[in-house]
C-alpha positions as a printed Julia matrix, in Angstrom:
392×3 Matrix{Float64}:
 -11.97  -3.48  -46.4
 -11.77  -0.03  -45.01
 -12.94  -1.8   -42.1
 -10.43  -4.8   -42.36
  -7.32  -2.29  -42.08
  -8.75  -0.03  -39.46
  -9.03  -3.29  -37.09
  -5.88  -4.51  -37.88
  -3.99  -0.95  -37.08
  -6.26  -1.03  -34.13
  -5.26  -4.78  -33.06
  -1.39  -3.89  -33.75
  -1.28  -0.41  -31.54
  -3.06  -2.86  -28.55
  -0.11  -4.9   -29.61
   2.48  -2.4   -29.2
   1.02  -0.52  -26.45
  -1.13  -2.58  -24.43
  -1.12  -0.6   -21.7
  -2.15   2.65  -23.18
  -5.67   1.2   -23.68
  -6.22   0.01  -20.03
  -9.55   0.67  -18.72
  -8.78   1.36  -15.51
  -5.5    3.58  -13.52
  -4.3    1.61  -10.67
  -2.59   3.85   -8.17
  -1.49   2.9    -4.87
  -1.77   5.1    -1.85
   0.75   4.31    1.33
   0.37   5.31    4.68
   0.09   4.87    8.09
  -3.29   1.95    8.39
  -1.52   0.48   11.73
  -0.29   1.74   15.15
  -1.99   4.56   17.11
  -0.24   6.9    14.34
  -3.46   5.58   12.32
  -5.37   8.6    12.93
  -3.38  10.37   10.42
  -3.64   7.75    8.17
  -7.5    7.21    8.16
  -7.92  10.85    7.69
  -5.8   11.22    4.61
  -7.9    7.72    2.97
 -11.27   9.17    3.97
 -10.39  12.49    1.46
  -9.1    9.72   -0.99
 -12.54   8.25   -0.83
 -13.88  11.49   -0.63
 -11.93  12.76   -3.72
 -13.13   9.56   -5.71
 -16.53   9.82   -5.21
 -16.59  13.55   -6.46
 -15.01  12.44  -10.08
 -17.11   9.48   -9.67
 -14.41   7.13   -9.88
 -12.91   8.25  -13.26
 -10.08  10.24  -14.52
 -11.2   11.07  -18.12
 -11.79   7.95  -20.16
 -10.62   5.51  -17.73
 -11.55   4.32  -14.69
  -9.56   4.72  -11.26
  -8.9    1.57   -8.72
  -7.02   2.68   -5.47
  -4.84   0.12   -3.75
  -3.76   0.99   -0.23
  -0.74  -0.21    1.16
   0.04   0.24    5.54
   3.96   1.69    6.4
   2.58   0.68   10.05
   4.57   3.31   10.98
   8.03   1.6     9.79
  10.24   2.91    6.99
  11.08  -1.35    6.77
   7.32  -1.96    6.69
   6.76   1.0     4.52
   9.34   0.13    1.97
   7.43  -3.12    1.87
   4.52  -1.82    0.9
   5.61  -0.39   -1.77
   7.51  -2.94   -3.77
   3.91  -4.98   -3.15
   2.62  -2.36   -4.9
   4.6   -1.49   -7.63
   5.86  -5.22   -8.66
   2.53  -7.41   -7.25
  -0.12  -4.83   -7.75
   1.5   -3.26  -10.54
  -0.09   0.59  -10.02
   1.13   2.83  -12.4
   1.41   5.57  -10.04
   2.19   5.56   -6.48
   1.67   8.3    -3.71
   0.74   8.98   -0.6
   3.2    9.01    2.39
   3.16  10.57    6.09
   6.83  10.32    6.85
   9.95  11.68    5.74
  12.01   8.78    6.75
   9.16   5.97    5.25
   8.9    7.62    1.77
  13.15   8.45    1.84
  13.98   4.05    2.33
  10.9    3.6    -0.13
  11.37   6.13   -3.22
  13.53   4.51   -4.85
  11.75   1.08   -5.63
   9.34   3.3    -7.2
  11.77   4.93   -9.37
  13.86   2.35  -10.38
  10.7    1.15  -11.59
  10.58   3.82  -14.03
   7.26   5.18  -12.45
   5.81   8.65  -10.62
   6.22   8.95   -7.11
   4.06  12.07   -5.63
   4.31  12.33   -2.28
   0.93  13.65   -0.23
   2.46  14.97    2.55
   6.04  13.95    3.47
   8.47  16.55    2.02
  12.78  15.7     3.22
  15.1   18.2     1.82
  17.02  15.18    0.33
  14.28  15.0    -2.73
  13.56  18.98   -3.01
  18.16  19.19   -3.58
  20.21  17.38   -4.92
  18.38  13.8    -4.71
  15.5   15.59   -6.9
  14.13  13.11   -9.64
  12.19  13.8   -12.67
   9.82  11.34  -11.49
   9.12  12.7    -8.11
   6.47  15.52   -7.42
   5.73  16.96   -4.32
   1.96  18.32   -3.62
   2.53  19.26    0.0
   5.25  21.46    0.56
   9.36  20.78    1.83
   9.35  20.43    5.09
  11.64  23.14    6.41
   8.9   25.83    4.72
   6.29  25.5     7.47
   8.49  26.41   10.44
  10.6   28.89    8.08
   7.16  30.76    8.06
   6.59  29.99   11.86
  10.21  31.85   11.94
   8.8   34.86   10.76
   5.58  34.98   13.01
   8.03  34.78   16.02
  10.42  37.88   14.55
   7.12  40.08   14.4
   5.96  38.91   17.94
   9.47  40.29   19.03
  10.6   36.58   20.39
  14.14  37.48   21.67
  15.14  34.04   22.5
  13.8   30.54   21.82
  13.65  26.68   23.02
  13.68  24.53   20.17
  12.56  20.72   20.7
  11.95  18.24   18.06
  12.3   14.31   17.25
  15.47  12.93   15.92
  14.71  11.86   12.24
  14.41  13.44    8.63
  11.48  15.68    9.51
  12.82  17.06   12.49
  15.74  18.11   11.63
  14.21  20.08    8.64
  11.79  21.69   10.79
  14.82  22.53   13.5
  16.59  23.52   10.62
  13.69  25.1     8.75
  12.59  27.9    11.91
  16.64  28.75   12.76
  16.25  29.77    8.76
  14.25  32.67    9.35
  14.02  33.27   13.11
  16.37  36.21   14.07
  16.73  36.01   18.26
  18.52  33.48   19.83
  18.71  30.07   20.11
  18.75  29.34   24.0
  18.74  25.18   23.89
  17.97  23.07   21.27
  16.74  19.09   22.0
  16.43  16.42   20.02
  14.5   13.66   21.26
  14.18  10.28   20.64
  11.31   9.19   17.82
   8.84   7.53   18.25
   9.31   5.74   21.51
   9.87   9.49   23.52
   6.45   9.93   25.47
   7.97  11.99   28.11
   9.39  15.4    27.83
  10.23  15.78   32.08
  13.64  16.21   31.4
  13.53  18.66   28.62
  11.21  20.93   30.3
  13.0   21.25   32.97
  15.69  22.51   30.44
  13.36  25.1    29.83
  12.63  26.44   32.99
  16.18  26.95   33.17
  16.76  28.55   30.01
  13.55  30.7    31.17
  13.34  31.87   27.11
  10.9   34.21   25.81
   9.12  30.99   23.34
   9.43  27.69   22.79
   8.99  26.26   19.48
   8.09  22.3    19.13
   7.22  19.76   16.32
   5.35  16.98   17.17
   2.88  14.83   15.0
   0.33  12.43   15.58
  -0.38  11.18   19.23
   3.05  12.99   20.44
   1.79  16.24   20.05
  -1.68  16.1    22.6
   0.99  14.66   25.08
   3.63  17.2    24.78
   0.65  19.64   25.41
  -0.52  18.17   28.21
   2.77  17.83   29.71
   3.81  21.45   29.23
   0.85  22.31   30.52
   1.36  20.55   33.84
   4.89  21.79   34.03
   3.95  25.23   34.91
   4.86  26.46   32.01
   1.88  26.95   30.18
   1.09  30.9    30.81
   4.93  31.56   31.27
   6.52  30.71   27.93
   4.45  31.16   25.21
   4.62  27.77   23.07
   5.01  27.86   18.72
   4.19  24.95   17.31
   4.36  23.39   13.77
   2.13  20.04   12.67
   1.23  19.8    16.65
  -2.1   21.45   16.67
  -4.33  20.39   13.78
  -8.04  19.03   13.53
  -6.71  15.72   14.46
  -5.26  16.59   17.82
  -7.8   19.39   18.75
 -10.82  17.4    18.8
  -8.58  15.45   21.75
  -7.82  18.89   23.29
 -11.52  19.95   23.7
 -12.4   16.96   25.37
 -10.01  17.25   27.81
 -11.24  20.69   28.28
  -7.61  22.38   27.67
  -8.77  25.47   27.0
  -5.51  26.78   26.52
  -4.93  25.64   23.55
  -7.59  28.22   22.1
  -5.95  31.3    20.2
  -2.76  29.42   20.09
  -1.03  30.67   16.8
   0.61  27.94   14.21
   1.65  27.99   10.14
   0.56  25.92    7.13
   0.07  25.6     3.42
  -3.79  25.83    3.87
  -6.79  26.3     6.3
 -10.53  24.92    6.69
 -11.37  28.45    5.82
  -9.44  29.44    2.96
 -11.92  31.14    0.24
 -11.65  29.2    -2.76
 -14.56  27.34   -4.42
 -12.5   23.98   -4.31
 -11.77  24.06   -1.07
 -15.9   25.23    0.03
 -16.68  21.99   -1.75
 -13.85  19.71   -0.23
 -14.59  21.19    3.94
 -18.15  21.23    3.13
 -18.55  17.53    1.82
 -15.55  15.96    4.61
 -17.79  17.07    7.25
 -21.34  16.1     6.03
 -19.5   12.58    4.93
 -17.21  12.19    8.01
 -18.52  14.48   10.93
 -15.4   16.13   11.79
 -13.32  18.99   10.15
 -10.54  17.82    7.69
  -7.18  17.59    8.81
  -4.09  19.39    6.46
  -3.09  15.78    5.59
  -6.75  14.97    3.95
  -7.03  18.61    2.38
  -3.04  17.14    0.87
  -4.56  13.9     0.18
  -7.42  15.15   -1.86
  -5.46  17.4    -3.66
  -3.33  14.66   -4.64
  -5.8   12.97   -6.34
  -7.05  15.46   -8.49
  -3.63  16.47   -8.84
  -3.07  12.95  -10.53
  -6.35  13.22  -12.39
  -5.18  16.8   -14.25
  -2.35  14.39  -15.77
  -4.03  11.47  -15.95
  -6.73  13.35  -18.63
  -4.23  15.26  -20.34
  -2.63  12.44  -21.81
  -6.16  10.97  -22.28
  -5.28   8.22  -19.71
  -2.28   6.32  -21.61
  -0.32   5.64  -18.65
   2.16   4.11  -20.92
   3.12   8.09  -21.86
   5.29   9.25  -18.6
   6.73  12.31  -20.88
   3.27  13.3   -20.54
   2.36  12.71  -17.62
   5.78  14.41  -16.3
   4.72  17.4   -18.2
   1.22  17.39  -16.75
   1.96  17.42  -13.13
   4.36  20.23  -13.84
   2.04  22.36  -14.72
  -0.38  21.52  -11.95
  -3.38  22.7   -14.25
  -6.2   21.75  -11.45
  -8.41  23.68   -8.76
  -6.49  23.04   -5.45
  -8.21  23.57   -2.31
  -5.48  25.83   -1.35
  -5.96  27.86   -4.36
  -3.35  29.43   -6.53
   0.27  28.07   -6.38
   2.87  26.97   -9.49
   5.36  24.01   -9.39
   8.86  24.87   -8.56
  11.61  23.59  -11.07
  12.75  20.71   -8.52
   8.86  19.59   -8.31
   7.72  21.6    -5.33
   4.75  23.63   -5.36
   5.57  27.14   -4.93
   3.11  28.61   -2.61
   1.52  30.19    0.14
   1.77  29.96    3.87
  -0.82  31.17    6.76
  -0.4   31.65   10.12
  -3.74  29.97   11.92
  -5.33  30.81   14.87
  -6.88  28.11   16.77
 -11.18  29.08   17.33
 -14.27  27.86   18.25
 -16.58  27.29   15.68
 -20.57  28.53   15.56
 -21.32  24.97   16.37
 -19.02  24.95   19.5
 -15.79  22.9    17.52
 -12.04  23.95   18.09
 -10.85  24.37   14.47
  -8.1   26.29   13.45
  -8.92  29.6    10.69
  -6.59  31.58    8.61
  -5.1   34.81   10.26
  -2.56  36.49    7.55
  -0.34  35.35    4.59
   3.42  35.09    6.14
   5.19  33.76    3.29
   4.13  34.87   -0.35
   4.33  32.52   -3.35
   7.27  30.79   -1.48
  10.17  28.65   -2.83
  11.7   26.5    -0.76
  15.37  26.89   -0.12
  17.13  23.31   -1.5
  15.45  24.0    -5.3
  18.76  25.93   -6.01
  20.73  22.63   -5.71
  18.21  20.21   -7.93
  20.18  19.84  -11.54
  16.86  18.53  -13.23
């Protein structure tokens, strides 16, 4: 008799909450998988696939499946890919996103559906401040923070005058705002260029020559980074005016620089929340496995994507695989109880990480490959400036 009662109770529970007993957690990952910008998206996807291998395609008691959506480096296409993941694929959580303008176009699709959205890279100020949301989390940074760290580096190096060049879109605006927050010298020129169409900076570089600053600060991710630096060197400015970058020199662009024998890149400095040689067990496992599987260094995009899978895993396990328990998922994501490749960090009240930012130098490793190496902590357990505007 007891076994019959137990069976009836179990059947009733399954009728009330069928998703709670699903054998598979379905995740949607949005990134750029076509166009030249796919070099970043493929690096992110490689890291997701590696993370899935490391966890045996399981999160606690349930299997995990990732469905990929291609944003085609376009906000509208990204929104459409997100809509397909939510309405057709019926994923439980949406994560990924390289580009801030794509994330901003897509966010309401996920959040209005009552689902959790996790950014693996893009960190627009809107979602960190007044537009924060209980179901939105970032496992990367707020866009201003990395250039804020660079501003501090500029101050330490005695740079008194700076010329700023960046693309005119959400992240570009945040990068410029970030470096201005901490740099104490004079901004002698500023150009916001058309994005992503402009790939010739002759006019801007002529203005740099005329201004004769101590340094030039630029933000150009993806294919634009190598193109800009090549033109910078060809202009004759290299060696005369120091170039400081964020999101321009990384493990994706360095092989191109090395193949082109652009040795001027060696020894240059950028800032980041992570480096391949950060000394913790999770990072060593990730970097060693990534290099073994793909025969290249992971980028910070890959590091974030790997972390994102582990972050989601910690939340799924906290609720025992019950994806209908959104309150429980939110609470677990706020705790961020997992071993991150960046080392120790906490989640801020606006659901953005509070973490260290480091200066990194381009070096040649023992195998002759160009990579980046951590030098010093520039910002210690840093919280973004927009957190105070979040009313959660």
